[in-house]
C-alpha positions, 0 to 999 in steps of 0.5 A: 639664869637657866632653871632646874629640870627638877625643881625649877630653881636657878642652876649655876654652870660650873664647867663647860666641856665645849662642843661635843659629839653624840658619844655612842654614835661611831661614824664610818670614815665616809660619814665624817662631817655628818656628826651632830654636836652640842654644848656639854655644860653642867650645872648645880642646883643649890635648891634641890642639889641636882647636877644636870646638863644645860643642853639636851640631846634628843633621845632618838639621836642618843639611842637609835635602833643600832645603839652599839653598847652591849652590857654582857660584854663585861664578865664583871657586869654579868656577875654583878647582874646575876647577883642582883637578880638573885637578890630580887628573886628572893625578895620582891619577886618571890610571890605567885604571879610576880611581874618584873619590868626593866627599863633599859634592859639592853641585851638582857643581861639581867632580864634573862636571869629573871626569865630563867627563874620563871618570873613574868617579865618585860624589858623596855628598851628603844635599841632594837638591835640590843632588844633582839639579842635579849629576845633571842635568849627568850626574854620579852622586850617592848621596843620603845622608850619608857614614859607614862603612856608606855607604863599605862599600856603595859599595866593594861596588858600585864597588870601591876608590877611588883618591881621596876628596875633599871641600871645605868638608864634613869640618869639618861632621861631628861624627861624624868617626870614622865618616868616617875609618873609611869612608875606610879601608874605601873607599880603594884601597891607596896611595889618598888622602883629601883635604879642604879646609876653612877654616884655623884659623890664618887665622881667628885671625890675622884675627879671622874670627869669623863662620866659627864657626857651626853647620856648622863644628863643627871648626876645623882646624889642621895639628896638630889634623888630624895628631892626628886622622888618627893616631887613625884609622890615617891619616897627614897627608902633605901640606898646601897653603894656599889663598886661597879663603874667606879662607884654606883648607888642603888636607889630604892623608891616607893610611893610615899608612906608605903614603906619605911626608909632604912637607916642607910638613907640618913647615913648617906645624907650625913656623908654627903653633908660631910663631903660638902656635896651640896655646896657650890665651892665643891664644884668650883674645886672639881672644875679646877681639877678637871682642867689640871687633868686635861692639861696633864694628859695632853702634855704627857701624850705630846712628850711620848709622841716626841720621844717616838713612843707608840700609844694606842687607846683601849676601850672606845667608850662613851666616856672617851668622847668627853676626854678626846674632844675636850682635850683635843686629842686625835690620831696624831697622838693615839694611832687607834683604839682597840675595842671588842665590840664588833659594831664599833670596829672599822669605824672612828671615834665621834668628833676626834676620828681615831680609828677603832680596831679589833682587840687582836690589833692591840697585840700586833704588836703591843704598843709602848703605852695604852691609854685606858678609857675603860678604866672602870673595868681596869682590874678585869682588863689588866688581868686579861692583858697581862702579857702586855705588861710582861712585854714592857707595856705601860698603862696610862690613866687620867683619873683621879690624876694623870699617871702611868702603871 
């Protein structure tokens, strides 16, 4: 039996999504056949409760220099990070000569707000093209991966950080021991290491199975992060549930004994206990629902195709890779996927090879149905595409169950 990457206890596999491609590498049509595949299987550790993948994709494959995702593409996320920046500028970064470090800063969606306030800052991101976008706005970015040697190098050049922040990144890093060691080396006394990631409780409750893909190596819960922090000399001192991405938890950690935990930590641990999030049977039930959803989606798409209906996809997301490849959905069911990210256009989806076209193609003319892969931005997208509904178009969603809007 394989061992837990956190506590080295035994882990038990609860779902195998089979052969999957790297989710955010969109090949050109001429590159089909050159893709890297791996086995996407997820397991549960009954000791520390960490949910994790059993096979690791190398970080250089997942996060190359031309990594295409841009955080600023969503108005909702821009608004979210403006609020996050405002909060920390008034709390952790209010002192003289405060220093802020962001792990996985991407195109500077959060970093630029910190810079605009005049706070010393440094983003760390391996995606050179995204870092250039952040740098063009005036923000300072170190191009590379955050780990202990990187943190010590930053400390030597810049001094200690009062706040290390990361959003939708820490769960991507299999070598998380080096990340915490780096945070410990870089943080000032009393400083905090804060990270936001998709919350396991929401994924299980709502059957958000497509949140499981190569980048999401870990699926965090309050209890598993508490155990993780303790293992590396940190303490989980606060948690806050956020609505973004279908359910996100913000975890605030500090070196053990430097800060007093809030009541929220204990309250969320009780919620997880009530949800049975620490029990193997919960993951067996989740696996059954995933299978039902996939079968239901395939049956619906087959029926619509047989009826002569035109179906396109909306949002060439990382999440879509899991759905398309596990369910065996290709261009015979979905003619193309519309996406506003220029770097993805004129390419194909990884593994399933569905063409990706610009947003304008969605309206030329409107399809009968649109399969919404970017469901975590459903409200924003449906408001933007209200004319699709007015023209008689209908949205297909596959979580928490397969249904049509």
